[in-house]
N, C-alpha and C positions, 0 to 999 in steps of 0.2 A: 504494500500500500504506500501511496505517497503521503506527504505530510497533510494533505487534505483528506477528508474522509472518502470522497469519491475519487477514484484513481484518475489521473490524467490519461485521457483515452487515445489521443493521437500524438505521435512523436512531434516534438516541437512545442509542447505545452498547450496544445489546443484541446479544450475540454468538451468532448462530445460523446454522449451516450446514446444507446438505441432504446427508444420507447416501443413497447410491444403491442399497442392497440391494433395496429394494422395487421400484425401477425395473427390476431384473432378474427380477421375478416371484417374489420370496421368498414361499413358502407359497401364494400365489394370483396369478393373472394380473392384470396392470394393462394396460389398452389403451394403444396409442400416443397416442390422443387425450387420455386421462387424463394420461399422462406429459407431453405438450406443455403442457397447461393448468397442471400443477403447476410445471413449470420456468418458465413465463411468470409465474405468480403469485409464485414465490419471487424471481425477478429483479425484478419490479415492486415487491416489498416491501423490496428492498435487499439480498437475499442475494447474497453474492459468494464464498462458499466451498462447493465441491462435491466430494464424495468418491465414488469408484467403485472397481471392481476387476474383473479378468478372471473371478474366481470368481462374480460376481453375474450369474447367468443365462448363464454361459459366454460372456461378452462382450456380452450384450444391454444391460446397464446402461451400459457404456462407449459403445456405439453410440448409445444414446438421449441420453445427456448430451452427447456430441459434436455430435449433430445440433442440439441446442438452443443450445449455447454458441458454435458457429461464427458465429452472427449477431452476436457481440460481439467487441470487440477483446480480445486475449488479456491485455493489461495491466490489463483492468478486473475480472478475477476470478482466483480461485485454484482450480485443479483438481488433485486428488490421485488417484492410482491405486496399484496394488500389484504386487509381483513375488513369485514363489515357486511359482506354478501356471502351467504352460504349457498352451495349448489346441491340440488336434490335431483337424482336420476329419475327420469320419467320417459317411458318408451314413446309416448305421443307428444313429447316436447316439440314445439315449433322449431324448425331449423333456423329461422330468422327471428331474432329477438333483440330489443334494445339497440337497434342500429347495426347489429352484427348479423352477417349472413352465413349460412352454412355452418353454424356453430355446433358444439357437442350437445347430446340429448339430455340436457339438464334444465331446470328452472331455478331462478334465484329468489331468495328472500333475505331481508335484512336481519342481521343478528350481530349486535355489538357486545353480547354477554361474555363473561369470562369463559364459559364452556363453549360458546359459539366461536370465539376467537381461537381457542386452542384447536378445535376441530378444523377451522378454516386453515390454520397453518399446517396441521397434519395432512389435510387434503392437498394443499399446495405442494408439500414435499412429495406426496405420492404421485401427483401429476408430473412434477418435474423430474422425479427420480433422484432427487438430491437429498443430502443429509442435513442441510441447514439453509436458512435464508439469511442473507447479510443484513437486509433492511426490510422492515415491515411497516407499511403505511396504513393508518386507519383511513378508510376510503369514504369520502363524500359525506361526512356528518354535518350537513349544511341545510339551510332552509330550502334551497332549490330542489333537493332530493326528498326532504322530509316534511316540508310545509309546516303545519301547525304543531307537529311533533318534534320539531328541531330542537327546542329547548330541552325536552326530556332526553333526546338522543345525546346531546352534548353533555348533559349531566352524567349520563351513563358512561360516556367516553372518559370523563375525568375520574369518576368514582370506581369504575369497574374495568373498562377496556385497557386503559394505560397500566393499572396495577397488574393485570393478568399478563400483559406483554412484558412488563418488567421482570416477572417471575420466569417467563420463558427465556428472557435474555440471560438471567442468572444460570439457567439450565444449559445454555449454549445452543439452543435451537435457533436463535436469532442473535444478531450483533448490534442492531440499532433500531430505534423506534421513532416514528414520526407521524405526520398527517399527510395525506394525499388529497389535496383540495384545490378548488379555484376560487375560494372565498377568503378574503383577507380577514374579515371580522371574526370568523370562526377560529382562526389561528390565534389572533390576539386574545380572544376569550380563554382559550385553552392555556396560553402562556401566562395568563394571570394566576393560574392555579397549579400548573404542573410544568415539568421540564420536558423538553423534546431533544432528541439527538439530531434529528434531520427533518427536513420539510421538502415535500414535492409540491410545488406551487405551479398551477397551470394558468397561463395567460394573463397574470396580473402584474407582470413587469415586462413590458415589451416596448417597441418603438411607438405603439399607439396607446397602450394602457399602462399608466404609471401608478395605479392605485396602491401597490405595495410599497411605494417609495417613501411616503412621509413617515409612517409609523412602524410598519412591519419589518422592513429590511434593516433599519438601524437597530431594532430590538433583537433581531436574529443575530446580527453581528456582535452585539453586546453580550448576548446569552450563549454565543458560540453554537448556534443552531445552523448546521450546514444545509444550504439550500440547493436543491436540484430544480431547475426551471423547465417545465413543460409548456407546450402551447405557445412557443415563441413566435409562431406565425399567426397566432390568434385564429386558428382553424382554417386559414387559407388566405386571407386578404394580404398578409405580409409576404406570402410566397408568390401570389399571382398578380398583385397590384389590384387596383380598383375594378378592373375588367369592365369599364364602361358602366359602372353602377350595378354589376351583377355578382360582386364578390361576397364571400361569407365572412362573418365575424362571430366568434363564439357559436359556431354551428348553426347559424341562422343568417338570412340575408342581412347584409351590413346596413346599418342606419346611415342616414345622410352625413351625420357628423364624422363617422369613421371613413366613409368614402372620400369626403373632402380632405381630411387630414392625410389620408394615404396618397391621394393625388398630389398634394403639396410635397410630401416626402419623395414621391416618385420623380417630381420635377427636379428636386435637388440631386437625386441619384443620377438622373440623366446629365445634369450640369457637371457633376464631378466624376462621371464614369464609374459609378458604384452600383453593382447589382443590389436590388432591394433585399434579396435573400441574404446577401452578405451582411448588410447593415443590420438586419433583424437578428441574425445569429450572433454577431459580435457585440452589439450594443450592451446587452444585459450583463455580459461577463466582466464589464468594467467595474461593476459594483462589488465591493469586498465581501458581501454576504453570499454572493452567488458562486457556488463551486463548479457547477457543470450545467450544460444545456442538454436536454434529452430530445433527440430528433425522432419523430414518428415516421421513419421511412418505411416504404412498402416494397422497395426494389433496390437492386444494386445501383441502378442509375441514380435514384434519389439519394442513397447513402453517399455515393461518390460526389454528387453535387453538393451535399452538405459539407463534406470534408473540404472541397474546393472553396466553397463560400467562407468557411471558417478561416481559411488561409489567404483569402483575397486581400491584397493591400488596399487600405482605405486611407486617404490623406486626412490628417488632423483637421484641415480646413473644412471638410465635409461635416464633421461633428459640430464644429463651431457654428457653421451655417444653419444647421438644424436648430441649435439652441437659440441663435440670434433671431430665427424666424418664429420662435415661440412653440416649436414642435417638440422640444425636450425641456423638461423643467430645469431651472437654473441650478438646482442642487443635485441633479443627476450626474454621477461620475461619467466621464467621457473616455473612450478607448484611445486616448492620445496623451 
């Protein structure tokens, strides 16, 4: 391991990990051959951080990542998965569920109890065929998923889920505990009452969305909570651009505000010869709280593009132009 919790994944200190949602057939099917090629390409390129979850294809992503990683010594990589959703086998389970297509024949239900969390980890170890998980994230304990029950869920996370995970950490089944969320307030509430080792934060610190910057990221740095950042493209708009008003933001059609801001960023990218994807990947890593960016690639071509964009030279004047145009907050650290 490096001095950071998440290992530097690409030679030259570029910090890029592989997120596993696409390996569970998010939105479209990915063949086993394609997954194997992607995992091999990521490993050959130096990737050593991999993230998955029972939610991703009802265990399909976990199974596929485990199949690829069992060929390597467990000390050589870091694998994270999640708890909060249990899977129950059902012969008539729909193959398409929760935006995943062709998943495994299970159905999901929420369970943050101590017994449910232990079962979830044991099930994940069975699916991956591995003897431990490096990181376990508590998945989606937020109002978007739980609505009126969110307060009760969060109380259970603090009082029951986190203590249960701490016991499993002492047993050696897991090495680190955190939250896997896209909600800043949920993390702040948990940190008022408990400690976390790590955080997987999706979409809340990007070229467009800076909502984690004022309170959460400084707190993580002060508390030494290591942050892995997902959703760096905000589900598409920062990879594709505004697409003439047809881009997606947070898995929905982008609102006019995001389309206009993206168009302004794209104009500066064109002026300075900077690919939008390169700017989106490199910007958040300038913040000292961010250890690594997780890229949700679904093919070798997408992975290779991510590696290239991480290494693409960007002139300091570009970042200053973004800040001067009001597109980045004055307090945001710049990669220059």
